[in-house]
C-alpha positions as CSV (number, residue, x, y, z in Angstrom):
1,M,31.6,24.8,68.0
2,F,31.5,21.4,68.1
3,R,27.5,20.8,68.1
4,K,28.1,23.3,64.6
5,I,30.7,20.5,63.1
6,I,28.1,17.8,64.6
7,L,25.0,19.2,62.5
8,Y,27.5,20.1,59.8
9,T,28.2,16.5,59.7
10,L,24.3,15.3,60.0
11,A,23.5,17.6,57.5
12,Y,25.8,16.4,54.8
13,K,24.9,12.7,55.4
14,L,21.2,13.7,54.7
15,I,22.1,15.8,51.6
16,S,23.8,12.7,50.5
17,I,21.4,10.0,51.6
18,M,18.4,12.2,49.6
19,S,21.5,12.5,46.8
20,Y,20.5,8.8,46.2
21,F,17.4,8.4,46.9
22,F,16.7,10.7,44.3
23,K,19.2,8.9,41.7
24,F,17.7,5.1,42.4
25,L,14.1,6.7,42.1
26,L,15.3,8.0,38.5
27,F,16.8,4.8,38.0
28,F,13.2,2.8,38.7
29,Y,11.4,5.2,36.3
30,C,13.9,5.0,33.4
31,F,13.8,1.3,34.3
32,V,9.9,1.1,34.6
33,S,9.2,2.9,31.4
34,F,11.7,1.0,29.6
35,A,9.3,-2.4,30.7
36,Q,6.4,-0.2,29.9
37,L,7.3,-2.1,25.8
38,P,6.3,-5.7,25.6
39,K,9.3,-7.9,25.0
40,E,10.0,-7.9,20.6
41,F,9.1,-4.4,20.8
42,I,11.4,-0.9,20.2
43,Y,11.4,2.2,20.6
44,V,13.4,3.1,16.3
45,E,15.2,5.3,17.2
46,D,17.4,3.6,19.1
47,V,18.6,1.3,15.9
48,I,17.9,4.3,13.6
49,P,18.8,7.6,15.1
50,D,18.1,10.4,12.3
51,I,15.2,8.4,11.2
52,N,12.4,11.5,10.5
53,I,8.9,10.8,12.6
54,E,5.6,12.3,12.5
55,L,3.2,10.1,14.3
56,R,0.3,12.3,12.9
57,Y,-2.5,11.0,15.1
58,Y,-0.1,12.1,18.0
59,T,-0.8,15.6,16.3
60,L,-4.6,17.3,14.8
61,N,-3.5,16.6,11.4
62,N,-5.2,13.7,10.8
63,F,-8.6,12.6,9.7
64,V,-10.0,13.2,12.3
65,G,-8.3,16.6,13.7
66,K,-7.5,14.9,17.0
67,A,-4.6,14.0,19.1
68,I,-6.2,9.9,19.0
69,D,-6.7,7.7,22.5
70,G,-2.6,6.2,23.0
71,Y,-1.0,8.3,21.3
72,Q,1.3,9.8,24.1
73,S,4.2,11.0,22.7
74,N,6.2,10.9,19.0
75,K,7.5,7.8,19.8
76,L,8.0,5.4,16.8
77,I,7.3,2.1,18.3
78,L,7.8,-1.3,16.6
79,T,8.1,-5.1,17.1
80,K,13.0,-4.9,16.9
81,Q,12.5,-7.3,13.3
82,T,10.6,-4.8,11.7
83,A,12.7,-1.9,13.0
84,L,15.6,-3.3,11.6
85,A,14.6,-4.3,8.3
86,L,13.9,-0.4,7.7
87,K,17.2,-0.1,8.7
88,Y,18.3,-1.1,5.8
89,V,15.7,0.6,4.1
90,Q,16.9,4.0,5.2
91,E,20.1,2.8,4.5
92,E,19.6,2.1,1.0
93,L,18.0,5.4,0.9
94,Q,19.9,7.6,2.0
95,N,22.7,6.2,-1.0
96,N,20.9,8.9,-3.3
97,N,20.0,11.6,-0.5
98,L,16.9,10.2,0.4
99,C,15.4,9.5,3.4
100,L,12.3,7.8,5.2
101,K,9.1,9.5,6.5
102,I,7.6,7.6,9.1
103,Y,3.6,8.7,10.3
104,D,2.8,6.0,12.3
105,G,3.9,2.4,13.3
106,Y,2.8,0.5,16.5
107,R,-1.2,1.7,16.7
108,P,-3.3,0.9,20.4
109,Q,-6.3,-0.5,20.3
110,Q,-7.7,2.1,22.4
111,A,-6.8,4.2,19.0
112,V,-8.4,2.0,16.9
113,N,-11.9,2.4,19.7
114,H,-11.6,6.2,18.6
115,F,-11.4,6.0,15.3
116,I,-14.4,3.8,15.9
117,R,-16.2,6.4,17.9
118,W,-15.4,9.1,15.4
119,A,-17.1,7.6,12.5
120,K,-19.9,6.8,14.3
121,D,-20.6,10.6,15.0
122,L,-21.0,11.1,11.1
123,N,-21.5,15.4,13.1
124,D,-18.0,15.5,13.2
125,T,-16.2,16.0,9.6
126,I,-14.0,18.6,10.2
127,N,-11.3,17.5,8.2
128,K,-13.3,16.2,5.8
129,P,-12.1,18.4,2.9
130,V,-8.6,17.4,3.3
131,F,-8.6,13.5,3.3
132,Y,-12.3,12.4,2.6
133,P,-14.0,14.8,0.2
134,D,-15.7,12.7,-2.2
135,V,-16.7,9.5,0.6
136,G,-19.5,9.4,3.0
137,K,-18.7,9.7,6.7
138,E,-21.1,6.5,7.0
139,N,-19.8,5.0,4.6
140,L,-15.8,4.6,6.0
141,F,-16.9,0.9,8.1
142,I,-18.7,-0.1,4.2
143,E,-15.7,0.7,2.1
144,E,-13.2,-0.3,5.7
145,Y,-11.3,2.8,5.6
146,I,-12.9,2.2,9.7
147,A,-12.5,-1.1,10.7
148,S,-12.4,-2.3,14.4
149,R,-9.2,-4.4,14.4
150,S,-5.5,-3.3,12.5
151,G,-2.7,-4.8,11.2
152,H,-0.3,-1.7,13.1
153,S,-1.5,-3.0,16.7
154,K,0.6,-5.8,15.8
155,G,4.0,-3.9,16.2
156,S,4.7,-4.6,12.0
157,T,2.8,-2.6,10.0
158,V,4.3,1.2,9.7
159,D,3.1,4.2,7.5
160,L,5.9,6.4,5.4
161,T,6.8,8.4,2.4
162,I,10.3,9.3,1.6
163,I,11.6,12.9,1.4
164,D,14.8,14.5,0.3
165,G,18.1,14.5,2.2
166,N,19.0,18.4,1.8
167,T,14.9,19.3,2.1
168,G,13.1,16.9,4.1
169,E,10.1,18.0,2.1
170,P,8.7,14.4,1.3
171,I,8.9,13.7,-2.3
172,D,5.5,13.9,-4.5
173,M,3.6,11.0,-4.3
174,G,0.3,12.3,-6.2
175,S,-2.4,12.1,-3.2
176,V,-1.9,13.7,0.9
177,Y,-0.5,10.4,3.6
178,D,-4.0,8.9,4.7
179,F,-6.4,10.2,2.1
180,F,-9.5,7.9,1.7
181,G,-10.2,7.6,-1.8
182,Q,-8.7,6.0,-5.2
183,E,-6.1,8.7,-5.7
184,S,-4.0,6.3,-2.3
185,W,-4.1,3.1,-4.7
186,V,-0.6,1.7,-5.4
187,N,-1.8,1.9,-9.5
188,Y,-4.3,4.2,-9.6
189,E,-3.8,6.0,-13.2
190,G,-4.9,9.9,-13.0
191,I,-1.1,10.9,-11.5
192,T,2.0,12.2,-13.4
193,K,4.2,9.7,-14.2
194,E,6.6,11.3,-11.8
195,Q,4.5,10.6,-9.0
196,K,3.7,6.7,-10.0
197,A,7.8,6.3,-10.3
198,N,8.2,8.1,-7.0
199,R,5.4,5.2,-5.7
200,Q,6.9,2.6,-7.4
201,L,10.6,3.4,-5.6
202,L,8.8,3.2,-2.5
203,Q,7.5,0.0,-3.1
204,V,10.3,-1.5,-4.8
205,V,12.6,-0.5,-1.6
206,M,10.4,-1.7,1.1
207,K,9.5,-5.1,-0.4
208,K,13.5,-5.7,-1.0
209,Y,14.0,-5.9,2.5
210,G,10.9,-7.9,3.4
211,F,7.6,-6.0,3.6
212,R,4.5,-6.5,1.6
213,N,2.5,-3.3,0.7
214,Y,-1.6,-3.0,1.0
215,P,-2.5,-1.7,-2.5
216,K,-5.4,1.0,-1.9
217,E,-2.5,2.6,0.7
218,W,0.6,3.9,-1.2
219,W,2.1,4.1,2.1
220,H,1.5,1.1,4.5
221,F,3.1,-1.8,4.6
222,T,4.0,-4.9,7.1
223,L,6.6,-7.1,7.5
224,K,6.1,-10.2,5.9
225,R,7.7,-12.3,8.6
226,E,5.8,-10.2,10.9
227,P,6.7,-11.5,14.9
228,F,2.8,-12.1,15.9
229,P,0.5,-12.6,13.2
230,N,-2.7,-13.0,15.7
231,T,-1.7,-10.9,18.3
232,Y,-3.5,-7.1,18.9
233,F,-1.6,-5.0,21.6
234,D,-2.8,-2.0,23.7
235,F,0.0,-1.0,25.9
236,P,0.3,3.3,25.1
237,I,2.9,5.2,22.9
238,K,5.2,7.4,25.4
């Protein structure tokens, strides 16, 4: 009987030790995962919990037609300054029952390298009808749709649109996101008055909070005072 008590006691202590050990491993894993973000980068959901995120390069719904290297989760990462500026944009839109929807933020250099490899394979045109129907794939570099570097890799550039607060559906901007063509230019004339007004709404609210737009892509904005204007990062999104 005494031996059984000793064995039970030892077993209980062993279970307690193992429990503490696994808790330590969990804490260490979370710490390491968090520490992987460079200083001044954050997960945007930490400051805008209700933001709608659909990282297209984590999915098949993009001009390549495959998930892109470096996109290991649907987590939006940006510099802290950019995320805080977006928070103000979101709050202003919500006053009118509208919200932001994010298609891309920080983009690792390895993803850009994936684009370059894909662009050189002229036979891979699976999503051409949707994203670049009028552009020959051999001209993607010449017409600057694909480049060896991207401002997204600096961490303060974001691709986004506006969605209806009730339905969650994007408002009509006159072209799909990531469309290669003049239809995506901010001042393109071949769209309706409503579509022009929607583009201008996005322009006005983003510029109000410190962003500048790339005029050939209605969805593309960069924080004017970006903290890393000359640094291209390559850590994965996870």
